[in-house]
DOKE-905761 format. One record per residue (C-alpha): residue in three letters; z, y, x. Coordinates in nm, 4 decimals. Example, Ala and Ser with C-alpha at 12.3 -4.5 7.8 and 13.67 -1.06 7.14 Angstrom:
2
<node><residuo>ALA</residuo><up>0.7800</up><north>-0.4500</north><east>1.2300</east></node>
<node><residuo>SER</residuo><up>0.7140</up><north>-0.1060</north><east>1.3670</east></node>
END
This chain:
305
<node><residuo>UNK</residuo><up>5.9061</up><north>-3.6072</north><east>8.6335</east></node>
<node><residuo>UNK</residuo><up>5.6661</up><north>-3.8940</north><east>8.5532</east></node>
<node><residuo>UNK</residuo><up>5.5241</up><north>-4.1053</north><east>8.8017</east></node>
<node><residuo>UNK</residuo><up>5.1480</up><north>-4.0969</north><east>8.9409</east></node>
<node><residuo>UNK</residuo><up>4.9168</up><north>-4.3867</north><east>8.9452</east></node>
<node><residuo>UNK</residuo><up>4.6142</up><north>-4.4273</north><east>9.1377</east></node>
<node><residuo>UNK</residuo><up>4.3836</up><north>-4.6649</north><east>9.0445</east></node>
<node><residuo>UNK</residuo><up>4.0890</up><north>-4.7830</north><east>9.2132</east></node>
<node><residuo>UNK</residuo><up>3.7730</up><north>-4.8112</north><east>9.0635</east></node>
<node><residuo>UNK</residuo><up>3.6094</up><north>-5.1706</north><east>9.0850</east></node>
<node><residuo>UNK</residuo><up>3.1457</up><north>-5.2598</north><east>9.1098</east></node>
<node><residuo>UNK</residuo><up>2.9457</up><north>-5.0638</north><east>8.8782</east></node>
<node><residuo>UNK</residuo><up>3.0808</up><north>-4.7768</north><east>8.8740</east></node>
<node><residuo>UNK</residuo><up>2.7955</up><north>-4.6800</north><east>9.1825</east></node>
<node><residuo>UNK</residuo><up>2.5580</up><north>-4.4280</north><east>9.2607</east></node>
<node><residuo>UNK</residuo><up>2.3490</up><north>-4.2974</north><east>9.4720</east></node>
<node><residuo>UNK</residuo><up>2.4982</up><north>-3.9749</north><east>9.6910</east></node>
<node><residuo>UNK</residuo><up>2.8340</up><north>-4.0664</north><east>9.5955</east></node>
<node><residuo>UNK</residuo><up>3.1073</up><north>-3.9591</north><east>9.8032</east></node>
<node><residuo>UNK</residuo><up>2.9042</up><north>-3.6796</north><east>10.0161</east></node>
<node><residuo>UNK</residuo><up>3.0006</up><north>-3.4073</north><east>9.8610</east></node>
<node><residuo>UNK</residuo><up>3.3432</up><north>-3.4750</north><east>9.9231</east></node>
<node><residuo>UNK</residuo><up>3.3015</up><north>-3.5565</north><east>10.2606</east></node>
<node><residuo>UNK</residuo><up>3.1645</up><north>-3.2341</north><east>10.3283</east></node>
<node><residuo>UNK</residuo><up>3.4177</up><north>-3.0285</north><east>10.2119</east></node>
<node><residuo>UNK</residuo><up>3.7609</up><north>-3.2615</north><east>10.3185</east></node>
<node><residuo>UNK</residuo><up>3.8151</up><north>-3.3269</north><east>10.6506</east></node>
<node><residuo>UNK</residuo><up>4.0185</up><north>-3.6180</north><east>10.5749</east></node>
<node><residuo>UNK</residuo><up>3.7791</up><north>-3.7478</north><east>10.4351</east></node>
<node><residuo>UNK</residuo><up>3.4721</up><north>-3.6821</north><east>10.6495</east></node>
<node><residuo>UNK</residuo><up>3.7019</up><north>-3.8633</north><east>10.9241</east></node>
<node><residuo>UNK</residuo><up>3.7182</up><north>-4.2001</north><east>10.6896</east></node>
<node><residuo>UNK</residuo><up>3.3610</up><north>-4.2315</north><east>10.6646</east></node>
<node><residuo>UNK</residuo><up>3.3249</up><north>-4.1119</north><east>11.0390</east></node>
<node><residuo>UNK</residuo><up>3.5865</up><north>-4.4257</north><east>11.0944</east></node>
<node><residuo>UNK</residuo><up>3.4338</up><north>-4.7133</north><east>10.8616</east></node>
<node><residuo>UNK</residuo><up>3.0994</up><north>-4.6001</north><east>11.0111</east></node>
<node><residuo>UNK</residuo><up>3.1812</up><north>-4.7307</north><east>11.3473</east></node>
<node><residuo>UNK</residuo><up>3.2343</up><north>-5.0845</north><east>11.2181</east></node>
<node><residuo>UNK</residuo><up>2.9656</up><north>-5.0563</north><east>10.9749</east></node>
<node><residuo>UNK</residuo><up>2.7241</up><north>-4.8825</north><east>11.0733</east></node>
<node><residuo>UNK</residuo><up>2.5180</up><north>-4.6811</north><east>10.8385</east></node>
<node><residuo>UNK</residuo><up>2.8077</up><north>-4.7017</north><east>10.5251</east></node>
<node><residuo>UNK</residuo><up>2.8162</up><north>-4.3334</north><east>10.4304</east></node>
<node><residuo>UNK</residuo><up>2.3963</up><north>-4.3228</north><east>10.4552</east></node>
<node><residuo>UNK</residuo><up>2.4171</up><north>-4.5847</north><east>10.1869</east></node>
<node><residuo>UNK</residuo><up>2.6843</up><north>-4.4218</north><east>9.9934</east></node>
<node><residuo>UNK</residuo><up>2.4975</up><north>-4.0998</north><east>10.0488</east></node>
<node><residuo>UNK</residuo><up>2.1452</up><north>-4.1541</north><east>10.0262</east></node>
<node><residuo>UNK</residuo><up>2.0928</up><north>-4.5673</north><east>9.9252</east></node>
<node><residuo>UNK</residuo><up>1.8685</up><north>-4.6148</north><east>9.6345</east></node>
<node><residuo>UNK</residuo><up>2.0101</up><north>-4.7976</north><east>9.2910</east></node>
<node><residuo>UNK</residuo><up>1.8858</up><north>-5.0914</north><east>9.4301</east></node>
<node><residuo>UNK</residuo><up>2.0490</up><north>-5.0815</north><east>9.7595</east></node>
<node><residuo>UNK</residuo><up>2.3768</up><north>-5.0338</north><east>9.5702</east></node>
<node><residuo>UNK</residuo><up>2.3287</up><north>-5.2914</north><east>9.2910</east></node>
<node><residuo>UNK</residuo><up>2.3267</up><north>-5.5573</north><east>9.6198</east></node>
<node><residuo>UNK</residuo><up>2.7398</up><north>-5.6541</north><east>9.6097</east></node>
<node><residuo>UNK</residuo><up>2.6912</up><north>-5.6751</north><east>10.0322</east></node>
<node><residuo>UNK</residuo><up>2.6275</up><north>-5.3259</north><east>9.9875</east></node>
<node><residuo>UNK</residuo><up>2.8449</up><north>-5.1730</north><east>9.6690</east></node>
<node><residuo>UNK</residuo><up>3.1931</up><north>-5.3538</north><east>9.7700</east></node>
<node><residuo>UNK</residuo><up>3.2166</up><north>-5.1247</north><east>10.1189</east></node>
<node><residuo>UNK</residuo><up>3.0587</up><north>-4.8308</north><east>10.0320</east></node>
<node><residuo>UNK</residuo><up>3.2627</up><north>-4.8273</north><east>9.6658</east></node>
<node><residuo>UNK</residuo><up>3.5699</up><north>-4.8914</north><east>9.9531</east></node>
<node><residuo>UNK</residuo><up>3.4683</up><north>-4.6216</north><east>10.1590</east></node>
<node><residuo>UNK</residuo><up>3.4249</up><north>-4.3161</north><east>9.8840</east></node>
<node><residuo>UNK</residuo><up>3.7652</up><north>-4.4759</north><east>9.7356</east></node>
<node><residuo>UNK</residuo><up>3.9909</up><north>-4.4495</north><east>10.0529</east></node>
<node><residuo>UNK</residuo><up>3.8005</up><north>-4.1020</north><east>10.1178</east></node>
<node><residuo>UNK</residuo><up>3.9106</up><north>-3.9969</north><east>9.7364</east></node>
<node><residuo>UNK</residuo><up>4.2579</up><north>-4.1004</north><east>9.8777</east></node>
<node><residuo>UNK</residuo><up>4.2736</up><north>-3.9248</north><east>10.2476</east></node>
<node><residuo>UNK</residuo><up>4.1007</up><north>-3.6228</north><east>10.0544</east></node>
<node><residuo>UNK</residuo><up>4.4066</up><north>-3.6005</north><east>9.8291</east></node>
<node><residuo>UNK</residuo><up>4.7184</up><north>-3.6725</north><east>10.0939</east></node>
<node><residuo>UNK</residuo><up>4.5228</up><north>-3.3960</north><east>10.3209</east></node>
<node><residuo>UNK</residuo><up>4.6597</up><north>-3.1890</north><east>9.9842</east></node>
<node><residuo>UNK</residuo><up>5.0110</up><north>-3.3284</north><east>9.9564</east></node>
<node><residuo>UNK</residuo><up>4.9023</up><north>-3.6177</north><east>9.6614</east></node>
<node><residuo>UNK</residuo><up>5.0482</up><north>-3.9091</north><east>9.6916</east></node>
<node><residuo>UNK</residuo><up>5.0862</up><north>-4.2296</north><east>9.4384</east></node>
<node><residuo>UNK</residuo><up>5.4455</up><north>-4.3848</north><east>9.3629</east></node>
<node><residuo>UNK</residuo><up>5.2485</up><north>-4.6719</north><east>9.2363</east></node>
<node><residuo>UNK</residuo><up>4.8738</up><north>-4.8587</north><east>9.3306</east></node>
<node><residuo>UNK</residuo><up>4.6185</up><north>-5.0944</north><east>9.1410</east></node>
<node><residuo>UNK</residuo><up>4.2403</up><north>-5.1734</north><east>9.1437</east></node>
<node><residuo>UNK</residuo><up>3.9965</up><north>-5.3191</north><east>8.9147</east></node>
<node><residuo>UNK</residuo><up>3.8386</up><north>-5.5962</north><east>9.1582</east></node>
<node><residuo>UNK</residuo><up>3.6771</up><north>-5.4504</north><east>9.4483</east></node>
<node><residuo>UNK</residuo><up>3.9248</up><north>-5.2133</north><east>9.3767</east></node>
<node><residuo>UNK</residuo><up>4.2520</up><north>-5.3898</north><east>9.4486</east></node>
<node><residuo>UNK</residuo><up>4.1600</up><north>-5.4089</north><east>9.8301</east></node>
<node><residuo>UNK</residuo><up>4.1264</up><north>-5.0614</north><east>9.8900</east></node>
<node><residuo>UNK</residuo><up>4.5147</up><north>-5.0309</north><east>9.6322</east></node>
<node><residuo>UNK</residuo><up>4.6372</up><north>-5.3011</north><east>9.9295</east></node>
<node><residuo>UNK</residuo><up>4.5108</up><north>-5.0410</north><east>10.1656</east></node>
<node><residuo>UNK</residuo><up>4.6796</up><north>-4.7445</north><east>10.0162</east></node>
<node><residuo>UNK</residuo><up>5.0240</up><north>-4.9635</north><east>9.9854</east></node>
<node><residuo>UNK</residuo><up>4.9744</up><north>-4.9863</north><east>10.3729</east></node>
<node><residuo>UNK</residuo><up>4.9861</up><north>-5.3241</north><east>10.3274</east></node>
<node><residuo>UNK</residuo><up>4.6444</up><north>-5.3450</north><east>10.5391</east></node>
<node><residuo>UNK</residuo><up>4.5455</up><north>-5.0957</north><east>10.8032</east></node>
<node><residuo>UNK</residuo><up>4.2080</up><north>-4.9237</north><east>10.6905</east></node>
<node><residuo>UNK</residuo><up>4.0387</up><north>-5.1477</north><east>10.9663</east></node>
<node><residuo>UNK</residuo><up>4.1465</up><north>-5.4276</north><east>10.8019</east></node>
<node><residuo>UNK</residuo><up>4.0968</up><north>-5.3289</north><east>10.4525</east></node>
<node><residuo>UNK</residuo><up>3.7295</up><north>-5.2185</north><east>10.5363</east></node>
<node><residuo>UNK</residuo><up>3.7027</up><north>-5.5358</north><east>10.6796</east></node>
<node><residuo>UNK</residuo><up>3.7809</up><north>-5.7440</north><east>10.4601</east></node>
<node><residuo>UNK</residuo><up>3.6163</up><north>-5.6185</north><east>10.1568</east></node>
<node><residuo>UNK</residuo><up>3.2895</up><north>-5.6259</north><east>10.4056</east></node>
<node><residuo>UNK</residuo><up>3.3655</up><north>-5.9914</north><east>10.4190</east></node>
<node><residuo>UNK</residuo><up>3.4159</up><north>-6.0070</north><east>10.0094</east></node>
<node><residuo>UNK</residuo><up>3.0972</up><north>-5.8909</north><east>9.9406</east></node>
<node><residuo>UNK</residuo><up>2.8950</up><north>-6.0954</north><east>10.1914</east></node>
<node><residuo>UNK</residuo><up>3.0950</up><north>-6.4290</north><east>10.0358</east></node>
<node><residuo>UNK</residuo><up>3.0188</up><north>-6.3274</north><east>9.6317</east></node>
<node><residuo>UNK</residuo><up>2.6678</up><north>-6.2479</north><east>9.7222</east></node>
<node><residuo>UNK</residuo><up>2.6124</up><north>-6.5539</north><east>9.8770</east></node>
<node><residuo>UNK</residuo><up>2.7691</up><north>-6.7470</north><east>9.5349</east></node>
<node><residuo>UNK</residuo><up>2.5475</up><north>-6.5061</north><east>9.3359</east></node>
<node><residuo>UNK</residuo><up>2.2781</up><north>-6.6113</north><east>9.4601</east></node>
<node><residuo>UNK</residuo><up>2.3935</up><north>-6.9542</north><east>9.4395</east></node>
<node><residuo>UNK</residuo><up>2.4595</up><north>-6.8957</north><east>9.0861</east></node>
<node><residuo>UNK</residuo><up>2.2467</up><north>-6.6813</north><east>8.8957</east></node>
<node><residuo>UNK</residuo><up>2.5049</up><north>-6.5225</north><east>8.6626</east></node>
<node><residuo>UNK</residuo><up>2.5711</up><north>-6.1982</north><east>8.5348</east></node>
<node><residuo>UNK</residuo><up>2.8165</up><north>-5.9850</north><east>8.2717</east></node>
<node><residuo>UNK</residuo><up>2.8917</up><north>-5.8101</north><east>7.9608</east></node>
<node><residuo>UNK</residuo><up>3.1244</up><north>-5.6184</north><east>7.8334</east></node>
<node><residuo>UNK</residuo><up>3.2047</up><north>-5.7449</north><east>7.4845</east></node>
<node><residuo>UNK</residuo><up>3.2700</up><north>-5.4575</north><east>7.2631</east></node>
<node><residuo>UNK</residuo><up>3.4425</up><north>-5.4588</north><east>6.8772</east></node>
<node><residuo>UNK</residuo><up>3.6128</up><north>-5.7711</north><east>6.9062</east></node>
<node><residuo>UNK</residuo><up>3.9562</up><north>-5.9117</north><east>6.9994</east></node>
<node><residuo>UNK</residuo><up>4.0479</up><north>-6.1234</north><east>7.2962</east></node>
<node><residuo>UNK</residuo><up>4.1269</up><north>-6.4285</north><east>7.0523</east></node>
<node><residuo>UNK</residuo><up>3.7549</up><north>-6.3716</north><east>6.9183</east></node>
<node><residuo>UNK</residuo><up>3.6067</up><north>-6.3389</north><east>7.2391</east></node>
<node><residuo>UNK</residuo><up>3.7069</up><north>-6.6441</north><east>7.3906</east></node>
<node><residuo>UNK</residuo><up>3.6056</up><north>-6.8456</north><east>7.0280</east></node>
<node><residuo>UNK</residuo><up>3.2843</up><north>-6.7056</north><east>7.1516</east></node>
<node><residuo>UNK</residuo><up>3.2959</up><north>-6.8010</north><east>7.4781</east></node>
<node><residuo>UNK</residuo><up>3.3927</up><north>-7.1107</north><east>7.3960</east></node>
<node><residuo>UNK</residuo><up>3.0933</up><north>-7.1950</north><east>7.2082</east></node>
<node><residuo>UNK</residuo><up>2.8909</up><north>-7.2139</north><east>7.4824</east></node>
<node><residuo>UNK</residuo><up>2.8957</up><north>-7.4156</north><east>7.8338</east></node>
<node><residuo>UNK</residuo><up>3.0162</up><north>-7.1962</north><east>8.1437</east></node>
<node><residuo>UNK</residuo><up>3.0320</up><north>-6.8800</north><east>7.9499</east></node>
<node><residuo>UNK</residuo><up>3.3744</up><north>-6.7146</north><east>8.1033</east></node>
<node><residuo>UNK</residuo><up>3.5459</up><north>-6.4526</north><east>7.9223</east></node>
<node><residuo>UNK</residuo><up>3.7228</up><north>-6.2918</north><east>8.3005</east></node>
<node><residuo>UNK</residuo><up>3.8185</up><north>-5.9069</north><east>8.2523</east></node>
<node><residuo>UNK</residuo><up>4.0706</up><north>-5.8086</north><east>7.9895</east></node>
<node><residuo>UNK</residuo><up>3.9754</up><north>-5.3907</north><east>8.0000</east></node>
<node><residuo>UNK</residuo><up>4.1568</up><north>-5.2939</north><east>7.7147</east></node>
<node><residuo>UNK</residuo><up>4.2099</up><north>-5.3384</north><east>7.3732</east></node>
<node><residuo>UNK</residuo><up>3.8652</up><north>-5.4090</north><east>7.2058</east></node>
<node><residuo>UNK</residuo><up>3.6740</up><north>-5.4311</north><east>7.5268</east></node>
<node><residuo>UNK</residuo><up>3.6430</up><north>-5.7986</north><east>7.7182</east></node>
<node><residuo>UNK</residuo><up>3.3642</up><north>-5.8560</north><east>7.9975</east></node>
<node><residuo>UNK</residuo><up>3.2323</up><north>-6.2346</north><east>7.9896</east></node>
<node><residuo>UNK</residuo><up>3.0687</up><north>-6.3723</north><east>8.2593</east></node>
<node><residuo>UNK</residuo><up>2.7683</up><north>-6.6392</north><east>8.2220</east></node>
<node><residuo>UNK</residuo><up>2.4484</up><north>-6.8145</north><east>8.3955</east></node>
<node><residuo>UNK</residuo><up>2.1597</up><north>-6.5535</north><east>8.3221</east></node>
<node><residuo>UNK</residuo><up>1.9876</up><north>-6.7248</north><east>8.0593</east></node>
<node><residuo>UNK</residuo><up>2.2804</up><north>-6.7214</north><east>7.8677</east></node>
<node><residuo>UNK</residuo><up>2.2308</up><north>-6.3637</north><east>7.7681</east></node>
<node><residuo>UNK</residuo><up>2.0404</up><north>-6.3524</north><east>7.4433</east></node>
<node><residuo>UNK</residuo><up>2.1974</up><north>-6.6059</north><east>7.2932</east></node>
<node><residuo>UNK</residuo><up>2.5686</up><north>-6.5346</north><east>7.3883</east></node>
<node><residuo>UNK</residuo><up>2.4492</up><north>-6.1675</north><east>7.2610</east></node>
<node><residuo>UNK</residuo><up>2.3247</up><north>-6.2870</north><east>6.9138</east></node>
<node><residuo>UNK</residuo><up>2.6497</up><north>-6.4643</north><east>6.8759</east></node>
<node><residuo>UNK</residuo><up>2.8384</up><north>-6.2010</north><east>6.9590</east></node>
<node><residuo>UNK</residuo><up>2.6540</up><north>-5.9636</north><east>6.7325</east></node>
<node><residuo>UNK</residuo><up>2.6992</up><north>-6.2052</north><east>6.4352</east></node>
<node><residuo>UNK</residuo><up>3.1011</up><north>-6.2380</north><east>6.5322</east></node>
<node><residuo>UNK</residuo><up>3.0769</up><north>-5.8492</north><east>6.4553</east></node>
<node><residuo>UNK</residuo><up>3.0592</up><north>-5.7255</north><east>6.8001</east></node>
<node><residuo>UNK</residuo><up>2.8452</up><north>-5.5814</north><east>7.0800</east></node>
<node><residuo>UNK</residuo><up>2.7254</up><north>-5.6593</north><east>7.4034</east></node>
<node><residuo>UNK</residuo><up>2.6002</up><north>-5.4481</north><east>7.6814</east></node>
<node><residuo>UNK</residuo><up>2.4937</up><north>-5.6184</north><east>7.9866</east></node>
<node><residuo>UNK</residuo><up>2.6821</up><north>-5.4739</north><east>8.3332</east></node>
<node><residuo>UNK</residuo><up>2.5359</up><north>-5.3775</north><east>8.6114</east></node>
<node><residuo>UNK</residuo><up>2.5795</up><north>-5.6290</north><east>8.8842</east></node>
<node><residuo>UNK</residuo><up>2.4650</up><north>-5.9279</north><east>9.0695</east></node>
<node><residuo>UNK</residuo><up>2.6518</up><north>-6.1343</north><east>8.9842</east></node>
<node><residuo>UNK</residuo><up>2.9190</up><north>-6.3934</north><east>8.7736</east></node>
<node><residuo>UNK</residuo><up>3.2439</up><north>-6.2109</north><east>8.9431</east></node>
<node><residuo>UNK</residuo><up>3.5641</up><north>-6.3755</north><east>8.8360</east></node>
<node><residuo>UNK</residuo><up>3.4854</up><north>-6.6768</north><east>8.6889</east></node>
<node><residuo>UNK</residuo><up>3.4287</up><north>-7.0179</north><east>8.8914</east></node>
<node><residuo>UNK</residuo><up>3.1010</up><north>-6.9334</north><east>8.9548</east></node>
<node><residuo>UNK</residuo><up>3.2585</up><north>-6.7611</north><east>9.2313</east></node>
<node><residuo>UNK</residuo><up>3.4684</up><north>-7.0529</north><east>9.3122</east></node>
<node><residuo>UNK</residuo><up>3.3719</up><north>-7.1151</north><east>9.7021</east></node>
<node><residuo>UNK</residuo><up>3.3880</up><north>-6.7642</north><east>9.7910</east></node>
<node><residuo>UNK</residuo><up>3.7193</up><north>-6.7595</north><east>9.6654</east></node>
<node><residuo>UNK</residuo><up>3.7674</up><north>-7.0330</north><east>9.8801</east></node>
<node><residuo>UNK</residuo><up>3.6105</up><north>-6.9367</north><east>10.1345</east></node>
<node><residuo>UNK</residuo><up>3.7695</up><north>-6.5129</north><east>10.1408</east></node>
<node><residuo>UNK</residuo><up>4.0886</up><north>-6.7705</north><east>10.1397</east></node>
<node><residuo>UNK</residuo><up>4.0378</up><north>-6.8738</north><east>10.5159</east></node>
<node><residuo>UNK</residuo><up>3.9444</up><north>-6.4996</north><east>10.5904</east></node>
<node><residuo>UNK</residuo><up>4.2476</up><north>-6.3527</north><east>10.4343</east></node>
<node><residuo>UNK</residuo><up>4.4692</up><north>-6.6987</north><east>10.6819</east></node>
<node><residuo>UNK</residuo><up>4.3458</up><north>-6.4524</north><east>11.0187</east></node>
<node><residuo>UNK</residuo><up>4.3847</up><north>-6.1015</north><east>10.8526</east></node>
<node><residuo>UNK</residuo><up>4.7238</up><north>-5.9173</north><east>10.9696</east></node>
<node><residuo>UNK</residuo><up>4.8485</up><north>-5.8083</north><east>10.6101</east></node>
<node><residuo>UNK</residuo><up>5.2188</up><north>-5.5777</north><east>10.5443</east></node>
<node><residuo>UNK</residuo><up>5.4607</up><north>-5.4930</north><east>10.2734</east></node>
<node><residuo>UNK</residuo><up>5.2937</up><north>-5.2751</north><east>10.0360</east></node>
<node><residuo>UNK</residuo><up>5.4651</up><north>-4.9304</north><east>10.0849</east></node>
<node><residuo>UNK</residuo><up>5.5100</up><north>-4.8661</north><east>9.7129</east></node>
<node><residuo>UNK</residuo><up>5.4277</up><north>-5.1099</north><east>9.4051</east></node>
<node><residuo>UNK</residuo><up>5.0413</up><north>-5.2677</north><east>9.4056</east></node>
<node><residuo>UNK</residuo><up>4.9596</up><north>-5.4363</north><east>9.1025</east></node>
<node><residuo>UNK</residuo><up>4.7602</up><north>-5.7967</north><east>9.1277</east></node>
<node><residuo>UNK</residuo><up>4.4880</up><north>-5.8232</north><east>8.9168</east></node>
<node><residuo>UNK</residuo><up>4.5171</up><north>-6.2148</north><east>8.8347</east></node>
<node><residuo>UNK</residuo><up>4.8846</up><north>-6.1803</north><east>8.7424</east></node>
<node><residuo>UNK</residuo><up>4.9124</up><north>-5.7832</north><east>8.6292</east></node>
<node><residuo>UNK</residuo><up>5.2412</up><north>-5.7781</north><east>8.7660</east></node>
<node><residuo>UNK</residuo><up>5.3924</up><north>-5.6265</north><east>9.1193</east></node>
<node><residuo>UNK</residuo><up>5.2910</up><north>-5.8077</north><east>9.4176</east></node>
<node><residuo>UNK</residuo><up>5.5962</up><north>-6.0267</north><east>9.5375</east></node>
<node><residuo>UNK</residuo><up>5.5939</up><north>-6.1924</north><east>9.8641</east></node>
<node><residuo>UNK</residuo><up>5.2339</up><north>-6.3063</north><east>10.0846</east></node>
<node><residuo>UNK</residuo><up>4.9239</up><north>-6.1570</north><east>9.8688</east></node>
<node><residuo>UNK</residuo><up>4.6732</up><north>-6.3695</north><east>10.0165</east></node>
<node><residuo>UNK</residuo><up>4.6875</up><north>-6.6675</north><east>9.7272</east></node>
<node><residuo>UNK</residuo><up>4.6278</up><north>-6.3848</north><east>9.4753</east></node>
<node><residuo>UNK</residuo><up>4.3783</up><north>-6.1992</north><east>9.6417</east></node>
<node><residuo>UNK</residuo><up>4.1495</up><north>-6.5199</north><east>9.7269</east></node>
<node><residuo>UNK</residuo><up>4.2528</up><north>-6.6384</north><east>9.3765</east></node>
<node><residuo>UNK</residuo><up>4.1428</up><north>-6.2961</north><east>9.2436</east></node>
<node><residuo>UNK</residuo><up>3.7433</up><north>-6.3350</north><east>9.2964</east></node>
<node><residuo>UNK</residuo><up>3.7554</up><north>-6.6544</north><east>9.0532</east></node>
<node><residuo>UNK</residuo><up>4.0288</up><north>-6.4926</north><east>8.8108</east></node>
<node><residuo>UNK</residuo><up>3.9908</up><north>-6.2957</north><east>8.5121</east></node>
<node><residuo>UNK</residuo><up>4.1793</up><north>-5.9068</north><east>8.5512</east></node>
<node><residuo>UNK</residuo><up>4.4474</up><north>-5.8505</north><east>8.3837</east></node>
<node><residuo>UNK</residuo><up>4.3511</up><north>-5.5103</north><east>8.3492</east></node>
<node><residuo>UNK</residuo><up>4.4995</up><north>-5.4237</north><east>8.0115</east></node>
<node><residuo>UNK</residuo><up>4.8046</up><north>-5.5802</north><east>8.1254</east></node>
<node><residuo>UNK</residuo><up>4.8468</up><north>-5.3905</north><east>8.4478</east></node>
<node><residuo>UNK</residuo><up>4.8353</up><north>-5.0610</north><east>8.2603</east></node>
<node><residuo>UNK</residuo><up>5.0942</up><north>-5.0972</north><east>8.0395</east></node>
<node><residuo>UNK</residuo><up>5.3127</up><north>-5.2389</north><east>8.3328</east></node>
<node><residuo>UNK</residuo><up>5.2700</up><north>-4.9393</north><east>8.4957</east></node>
<node><residuo>UNK</residuo><up>5.3490</up><north>-4.6895</north><east>8.2421</east></node>
<node><residuo>UNK</residuo><up>5.6548</up><north>-4.9492</north><east>8.1652</east></node>
<node><residuo>UNK</residuo><up>5.7756</up><north>-4.8327</north><east>8.5076</east></node>
<node><residuo>UNK</residuo><up>5.7147</up><north>-4.4934</north><east>8.4891</east></node>
<node><residuo>UNK</residuo><up>5.3854</up><north>-4.3485</north><east>8.5518</east></node>
<node><residuo>UNK</residuo><up>5.2282</up><north>-4.1160</north><east>8.3125</east></node>
<node><residuo>UNK</residuo><up>4.9455</up><north>-3.9496</north><east>8.5400</east></node>
<node><residuo>UNK</residuo><up>4.7439</up><north>-4.1696</north><east>8.6865</east></node>
<node><residuo>UNK</residuo><up>4.4729</up><north>-4.0363</north><east>8.8906</east></node>
<node><residuo>UNK</residuo><up>4.1339</up><north>-4.2597</north><east>8.8933</east></node>
<node><residuo>UNK</residuo><up>3.9769</up><north>-4.2833</north><east>9.2497</east></node>
<node><residuo>UNK</residuo><up>3.6071</up><north>-4.3516</north><east>9.3306</east></node>
<node><residuo>UNK</residuo><up>3.2768</up><north>-4.2814</north><east>9.1762</east></node>
<node><residuo>UNK</residuo><up>3.2792</up><north>-4.2732</north><east>8.8060</east></node>
<node><residuo>UNK</residuo><up>3.5537</up><north>-4.2609</north><east>8.5262</east></node>
<node><residuo>UNK</residuo><up>3.5209</up><north>-4.5690</north><east>8.4168</east></node>
<node><residuo>UNK</residuo><up>3.8834</up><north>-4.6702</north><east>8.4488</east></node>
<node><residuo>UNK</residuo><up>4.0079</up><north>-4.3364</north><east>8.3121</east></node>
<node><residuo>UNK</residuo><up>3.8449</up><north>-4.4174</north><east>7.9568</east></node>
<node><residuo>UNK</residuo><up>4.0117</up><north>-4.8027</north><east>7.9667</east></node>
<node><residuo>UNK</residuo><up>4.3257</up><north>-4.6504</north><east>8.0193</east></node>
<node><residuo>UNK</residuo><up>4.2825</up><north>-4.3946</north><east>7.7794</east></node>
<node><residuo>UNK</residuo><up>4.2047</up><north>-4.6958</north><east>7.5192</east></node>
<node><residuo>UNK</residuo><up>4.5195</up><north>-4.8677</north><east>7.6257</east></node>
<node><residuo>UNK</residuo><up>4.7740</up><north>-4.5572</north><east>7.5952</east></node>
<node><residuo>UNK</residuo><up>4.6282</up><north>-4.2048</north><east>7.4798</east></node>
<node><residuo>UNK</residuo><up>4.9411</up><north>-4.0637</north><east>7.6329</east></node>
<node><residuo>UNK</residuo><up>4.9645</up><north>-4.0496</north><east>7.9598</east></node>
<node><residuo>UNK</residuo><up>4.7220</up><north>-3.8198</north><east>8.1048</east></node>
<node><residuo>UNK</residuo><up>4.3942</up><north>-3.9473</north><east>8.3577</east></node>
<node><residuo>UNK</residuo><up>4.2172</up><north>-3.7429</north><east>8.6008</east></node>
<node><residuo>UNK</residuo><up>3.8960</up><north>-3.8875</north><east>8.7541</east></node>
<node><residuo>UNK</residuo><up>3.8855</up><north>-3.8484</north><east>9.1932</east></node>
<node><residuo>UNK</residuo><up>3.5603</up><north>-3.8811</north><east>9.3680</east></node>
<node><residuo>UNK</residuo><up>3.4054</up><north>-3.4695</north><east>9.3780</east></node>
<node><residuo>UNK</residuo><up>3.5601</up><north>-3.1394</north><east>9.5500</east></node>
<node><residuo>UNK</residuo><up>3.6328</up><north>-3.0621</north><east>9.2229</east></node>
<node><residuo>UNK</residuo><up>3.7640</up><north>-3.3278</north><east>9.0952</east></node>
<node><residuo>UNK</residuo><up>4.0712</up><north>-3.2450</north><east>9.4284</east></node>
<node><residuo>UNK</residuo><up>4.0738</up><north>-2.8873</north><east>9.2880</east></node>
<node><residuo>UNK</residuo><up>4.1767</up><north>-2.9764</north><east>8.9328</east></node>
<node><residuo>UNK</residuo><up>4.4607</up><north>-3.2579</north><east>9.0455</east></node>
<node><residuo>UNK</residuo><up>4.6045</up><north>-3.0639</north><east>9.2819</east></node>
<node><residuo>UNK</residuo><up>4.5801</up><north>-2.7944</north><east>8.9858</east></node>
<node><residuo>UNK</residuo><up>4.7373</up><north>-3.0152</north><east>8.7146</east></node>
<node><residuo>UNK</residuo><up>4.8914</up><north>-3.2551</north><east>8.8872</east></node>
<node><residuo>UNK</residuo><up>5.0399</up><north>-3.1223</north><east>9.2641</east></node>
<node><residuo>UNK</residuo><up>5.1503</up><north>-2.8124</north><east>9.0326</east></node>
<node><residuo>UNK</residuo><up>5.0024</up><north>-2.6076</north><east>9.3592</east></node>
END
């Protein structure tokens, strides 16, 4: 039997109404939303009824995504579906950390709330954004980035797709350079140039927040965005560095598959990670998990119930 990997979605997949149907059908999911509303009042309301603009604000996006993702994990747990290993994309790494048992729900949520606030602050201080570059190799993307100042390859997503961070005024000239190289640049629905030096102060300040947090060793293998490898020892350094360092998603997925994962469940809105994983390895199974019908499919296809 192969192993099950839970992967937690990153920023950009959010949408108004996310998580609402699941909270209405799963008592465990509803309980997660209730607990998090007790820490940050209005979180579930933002998920269920917030506008696109509300949810695009990083200080809102991150706690809301975390809530939906952990609610989805609770709904799966309620049905007896558990992961053998876990990882999360960008902010999803905090959800994965919590799912792994390295942080309890309240600690993980408080961390992600503060992370979102710090990254939103740095986004305002350094007006920046991101684009996904398609149809070029990692090396080609790095070469195009090298033609500009303050343009950084940041998310190595899958073969032929790398996300790049830059100041907003660089979007047009960078996109033109990508096109000339034979690729295409698609702007992303994010508020800032994450996982780049634009977030250096947020990373440093988050390190101070982490120093005061109570963290444990994960109960299952937890993979790091920074290294693509399983966490070893104290996770604080990697979690703070992650904010200004590239996400090695392709490496993470390949290492999870090498460790025996043949089924990936993406927790949270959308199916972005499902698409990336299929481009990395078409032989593995992928399932989205955010709605009641997703839960039914996973219980049937993965748990065999």
